[in-house]
C-alpha positions as CSV (number, residue, x, y, z in Angstrom):
1,X,40.8,69.1,15.6
2,X,42.6,71.1,18.4
3,X,39.3,71.6,20.2
4,X,38.4,67.9,19.9
5,X,41.8,66.9,21.2
6,X,41.6,69.2,24.2
7,X,38.0,68.3,25.2
8,X,38.5,64.6,24.8
9,X,41.9,64.5,26.5
10,X,43.4,62.8,23.5
11,X,47.0,61.8,23.4
12,X,47.6,64.4,20.7
13,X,46.5,67.2,23.1
14,X,50.0,67.3,24.6
15,X,51.2,68.9,21.3
16,X,48.8,71.8,21.8
17,X,50.1,75.0,23.5
18,X,48.9,76.0,26.9
19,X,47.5,79.2,25.4
20,X,45.4,77.3,22.8
21,X,44.2,74.8,25.5
22,X,43.1,77.7,27.7
23,X,41.2,79.4,24.9
24,X,39.4,76.1,24.0
25,X,38.4,75.4,27.6
26,X,37.3,79.1,28.1
27,X,35.1,78.8,25.0
28,X,33.6,75.5,26.1
29,X,32.8,77.0,29.5
30,X,31.2,80.1,27.9
31,X,29.1,77.9,25.5
32,X,28.2,75.5,28.3
33,X,29.5,72.7,26.2
34,X,28.8,69.1,27.3
35,X,30.1,66.0,25.6
36,X,27.5,63.9,23.8
37,X,27.6,60.6,25.7
38,X,25.8,58.7,22.9
39,X,28.3,59.8,20.3
40,X,31.2,58.9,22.6
41,X,29.6,55.5,23.3
42,X,29.3,54.8,19.5
43,X,32.9,55.7,19.0
44,X,34.2,53.6,21.9
45,X,31.6,50.8,21.5
46,X,30.5,51.4,25.2
47,X,27.9,53.4,26.9
48,X,29.1,52.5,30.4
49,X,25.5,51.7,31.2
50,X,24.1,48.4,32.4
51,X,20.4,47.4,32.2
52,X,18.4,45.5,34.8
53,X,15.1,43.9,33.7
54,X,12.7,42.7,36.4
55,X,9.0,42.4,37.2
56,X,7.9,44.8,39.9
57,X,4.2,44.4,40.4
58,X,1.9,44.4,43.4
59,X,1.5,46.7,46.3
60,X,4.2,45.1,48.5
61,X,7.8,46.3,48.2
62,X,9.9,43.6,46.5
63,X,12.5,43.0,49.1
64,X,14.3,40.4,47.0
65,X,14.7,42.9,44.2
66,X,15.9,45.6,46.5
67,X,18.6,43.4,48.1
68,X,20.0,42.2,44.7
69,X,19.7,45.7,43.1
70,X,21.6,47.2,46.0
71,X,24.5,44.9,45.2
72,X,24.2,45.8,41.5
73,X,24.3,49.5,41.9
74,X,27.1,49.4,44.5
75,X,29.3,47.4,42.2
76,X,28.3,49.3,39.1
77,X,29.2,52.6,40.8
78,X,32.5,51.2,41.9
79,X,33.2,50.2,38.3
80,X,32.3,53.5,36.7
81,X,29.0,52.2,35.4
82,X,25.4,53.5,35.4
83,X,22.5,51.1,36.1
84,X,19.1,51.5,34.3
85,X,16.0,49.6,35.5
86,X,13.6,48.2,32.9
87,X,10.3,47.0,34.4
88,X,8.1,44.3,32.9
89,X,4.5,43.6,33.8
90,X,5.3,39.9,33.6
91,X,7.8,37.7,31.8
92,X,5.3,37.0,29.0
93,X,6.3,40.5,27.7
94,X,10.0,39.7,27.5
95,X,10.1,38.5,23.9
96,X,8.5,41.8,22.8
97,X,10.2,44.3,25.1
98,X,13.7,43.1,25.9
99,X,15.0,43.6,22.3
100,X,13.8,47.2,22.6
101,X,15.9,47.6,25.8
102,X,19.0,46.5,23.9
103,X,18.7,49.3,21.3
104,X,22.2,50.7,22.0
105,X,21.5,52.6,25.2
106,X,23.0,49.8,27.4
107,X,26.2,47.7,27.1
108,X,24.7,44.6,28.7
109,X,21.6,43.4,30.6
110,X,20.9,41.6,33.9
111,X,17.7,39.6,34.0
112,X,16.4,39.3,37.6
113,X,14.6,36.0,38.4
114,X,13.5,35.6,34.8
115,X,10.7,33.1,34.0
116,X,11.7,32.3,30.4
117,X,11.8,29.2,28.3
118,X,15.2,27.5,28.0
119,X,15.6,28.4,24.3
120,X,15.0,32.2,23.9
121,X,17.6,32.5,21.2
122,X,15.1,33.4,18.5
123,X,14.5,36.8,20.1
124,X,17.4,37.5,22.6
125,X,19.6,40.2,21.1
126,X,22.9,38.7,20.0
127,X,24.7,42.0,20.2
128,X,24.0,42.5,23.9
129,X,25.7,40.4,26.6
130,X,23.2,39.1,29.1
131,X,23.4,37.5,32.5
132,X,20.6,36.3,34.8
133,X,20.2,35.9,38.5
134,X,18.1,33.0,39.6
135,X,16.8,32.0,36.2
136,X,14.0,29.5,36.2
137,X,15.8,27.5,33.5
138,X,19.2,27.6,31.9
139,X,18.8,30.0,29.0
140,X,21.0,29.5,25.9
141,X,23.6,32.2,25.5
142,X,23.0,33.6,29.1
143,X,25.3,33.3,32.0
144,X,23.3,32.5,35.2
145,X,24.1,33.2,38.9
146,X,22.1,31.6,41.7
147,X,22.4,30.4,45.3
148,X,22.4,26.9,46.6
149,X,18.7,27.0,47.6
150,X,18.1,23.2,48.1
151,X,21.1,22.9,50.4
152,X,19.9,26.0,52.4
153,X,16.4,24.4,52.9
154,X,18.0,21.1,53.7
155,X,20.3,22.6,56.4
156,X,17.5,24.6,58.0
157,X,15.2,21.6,58.1
158,X,17.9,19.4,59.5
159,X,18.6,22.0,62.2
160,X,14.9,22.1,63.1
161,X,14.7,18.3,63.3
162,X,17.8,18.2,65.5
163,X,16.2,20.6,67.9
164,X,13.3,18.2,68.3
165,X,10.8,19.8,65.9
166,X,8.7,17.2,64.2
167,X,5.6,19.0,62.9
168,X,7.3,21.4,60.4
169,X,4.8,23.2,58.2
170,X,6.5,24.4,55.0
171,X,4.7,27.3,53.4
172,X,6.3,27.2,50.0
173,X,6.6,29.4,46.9
174,X,4.7,29.2,43.6
175,X,4.3,25.8,41.9
176,X,6.7,25.4,39.0
177,X,9.1,28.0,40.2
178,X,12.6,26.5,40.4
179,X,13.5,28.1,43.7
180,X,10.3,26.9,45.3
181,X,10.9,23.4,44.0
182,X,14.5,23.4,45.3
183,X,13.4,24.6,48.8
184,X,10.7,21.9,48.9
185,X,13.2,19.3,47.9
186,X,15.6,20.3,50.6
187,X,12.8,20.2,53.2
188,X,11.8,16.7,52.1
189,X,15.4,15.4,51.7
190,X,16.2,16.4,55.3
191,X,13.2,14.5,56.6
192,X,14.2,11.4,54.5
193,X,17.8,11.4,55.7
194,X,16.5,11.6,59.2
195,X,14.3,8.6,58.6
196,X,11.2,10.7,59.0
197,X,8.3,11.9,56.9
198,X,6.5,15.2,57.2
199,X,3.0,15.0,58.6
200,X,0.3,14.9,55.9
201,X,-0.6,18.2,54.4
202,X,2.4,20.0,55.8
203,X,3.8,21.2,52.4
204,X,1.9,24.2,51.0
205,X,2.4,26.3,47.8
206,X,1.7,30.0,47.1
207,X,3.3,33.3,46.2
208,X,6.3,35.0,47.7
209,X,4.5,37.7,49.5
210,X,3.3,38.7,53.0
211,X,-0.3,38.5,51.9
212,X,0.1,35.1,50.4
213,X,1.8,33.8,53.6
214,X,-1.0,35.3,55.8
215,X,-3.7,33.8,53.7
216,X,-2.1,30.4,53.2
217,X,-1.6,29.9,56.9
218,X,-5.0,31.1,57.9
219,X,-6.6,28.7,55.4
220,X,-4.5,25.8,56.6
221,X,-5.3,26.5,60.3
222,X,-9.0,26.6,59.5
223,X,-8.8,23.2,57.8
224,X,-7.0,21.7,60.8
225,X,-9.1,23.0,63.7
226,X,-8.8,20.7,66.8
227,X,-5.5,19.2,65.5
228,X,-2.0,19.9,67.0
229,X,-0.4,23.2,66.2
230,X,2.8,22.8,64.1
231,X,6.0,23.1,66.1
232,X,7.4,25.5,63.5
233,X,6.5,27.3,60.2
234,X,9.3,27.1,57.7
235,X,8.4,29.8,55.1
236,X,9.9,29.8,51.6
237,X,10.6,33.5,51.8
238,X,11.0,36.1,54.5
239,X,7.8,37.9,53.2
240,X,5.8,34.7,53.6
241,X,7.3,34.2,57.1
242,X,6.2,37.7,58.1
243,X,2.7,37.1,56.8
244,X,2.5,33.8,58.8
245,X,3.8,35.6,61.9
246,X,1.1,38.3,61.5
247,X,-1.6,35.6,61.3
248,X,-0.3,33.7,64.3
249,X,-0.2,36.9,66.4
250,X,-3.7,37.8,65.3
251,X,-4.8,34.5,66.7
252,X,-3.2,35.2,70.1
253,X,-0.3,32.9,69.6
254,X,3.3,33.9,70.6
255,X,6.4,33.5,68.5
256,X,8.5,31.6,69.4
257,X,7.0,30.5,72.8
258,X,4.0,28.8,71.2
259,X,5.3,28.2,67.6
260,X,8.6,29.1,65.8
261,X,8.8,30.8,62.5
262,X,11.7,30.7,60.1
263,X,12.1,32.3,56.6
264,X,14.3,32.2,53.6
265,X,16.4,35.1,51.9
266,X,17.6,37.2,54.9
267,X,16.1,40.4,53.5
268,X,15.8,43.6,55.6
269,X,12.4,42.2,56.7
270,X,14.1,39.3,58.5
271,X,16.8,41.4,59.9
272,X,14.3,44.0,61.3
273,X,12.0,41.3,62.7
274,X,14.9,39.3,64.1
275,X,13.5,36.3,62.1
276,X,15.6,33.1,61.8
277,X,16.1,32.5,58.1
278,X,18.3,31.0,55.4
279,X,20.6,33.6,54.1
280,X,20.9,33.9,50.4
281,X,23.9,36.2,49.4
282,X,21.6,38.5,47.5
283,X,23.8,41.6,47.4
284,X,26.8,39.4,46.5
285,X,24.7,37.9,43.7
286,X,24.0,41.4,42.4
287,X,27.7,42.5,42.6
288,X,28.9,39.3,41.0
289,X,26.3,39.7,38.2
290,X,27.9,43.1,37.4
291,X,31.4,41.5,37.4
292,X,30.4,38.8,35.0
293,X,28.5,41.1,32.8
294,X,31.4,43.5,32.5
295,X,33.7,40.5,31.6
296,X,31.2,39.6,28.8
297,X,31.1,43.2,27.6
298,X,34.9,43.4,27.5
299,X,35.0,40.2,25.5
300,X,32.5,41.6,23.0
301,X,34.3,44.9,22.6
302,X,37.6,43.0,22.1
303,X,35.9,40.6,19.6
304,X,36.8,37.5,21.6
305,X,34.7,34.7,23.1
306,X,33.7,34.8,26.8
307,X,35.5,31.9,28.5
308,X,34.0,32.1,32.0
309,X,31.5,29.6,33.6
310,X,28.0,29.5,32.4
311,X,26.4,28.9,35.8
312,X,27.7,30.3,39.1
313,X,26.4,29.0,42.4
314,X,27.0,30.9,45.7
315,X,26.4,29.2,49.1
316,X,23.6,29.8,51.5
317,X,23.7,30.0,55.3
318,X,21.3,29.2,58.2
319,X,20.9,32.3,60.4
320,X,19.4,31.7,63.9
321,X,17.5,34.6,65.4
322,X,14.8,35.3,68.0
323,X,11.8,33.6,66.2
324,X,13.3,30.1,66.6
325,X,13.2,28.2,69.8
326,X,12.9,24.6,71.0
327,X,9.4,23.0,70.6
328,X,6.9,23.3,73.4
329,X,6.8,20.4,75.8
330,X,3.0,20.5,75.6
331,X,1.5,21.0,72.1
332,X,-1.3,23.4,71.6
333,X,-4.4,22.6,69.5
334,X,-5.6,24.8,66.7
335,X,-8.6,26.8,67.8
């Protein structure tokens, strides 16, 4: 009992003599004793470890994940927590694998951009608090954090229209993805409020990647040979925007002298390339997700209900950089 009190810094350790305390610590040092974190976690109902579940597939670095995860690990470290990443091949594996993640090794779980059905309660672990970032649907029992994507796309498109751009090609994200739908709605709403309509076939859909942006734009340009070049490409992600820029440069076009390119996210890609974009507060979302998750964990440990909001929306911001300029006075034709 004396050894346990000294090694665990228990309140009763103040009753132990300095001589006994020194002997216990000397013995612990000689035996290379280390506390059993799992046993301590069971005793205190906390492992001080948070899980992050995400899909990380493909050859391209996932800049979105890196930005959000940076916010997660910074806030976790500041809060005395460890972060563990669990990777999924795709979200179809979630029902089988997420319950295994919540086997006692973590106190709570953050789902990063989950593509889950609204009612996942039959398989989501009740004993583990869960929050999501940019969930595709509201998930029963899960607190979600997201950014105001539709407003961001609306504000960017409105700025482009105010600058005189009329042929705005929106290279969007995957069909059915909530974020892609919101960005497309913002693009269309800005046109409608200005009393305008986008030219025909100026709203594309694809994946959030450099390759997808490159391929989507090349295909579109080939289909519209001899027609006017768009004034600006509004990409639904910075990765798409970079792919579009690469394709334009390969065709001998100059950004922004011949055509402007703007993105969405404000990842390190956009900052490095000085790309105009819509800033999502990705690091802030990661940090806030940790705060909310810790609040839910505290509520569980104290056997009380979590009383915070179930959906938290952070604002977006238009960021103007070197890839955005006024439209050319003389439009180029697509070669």
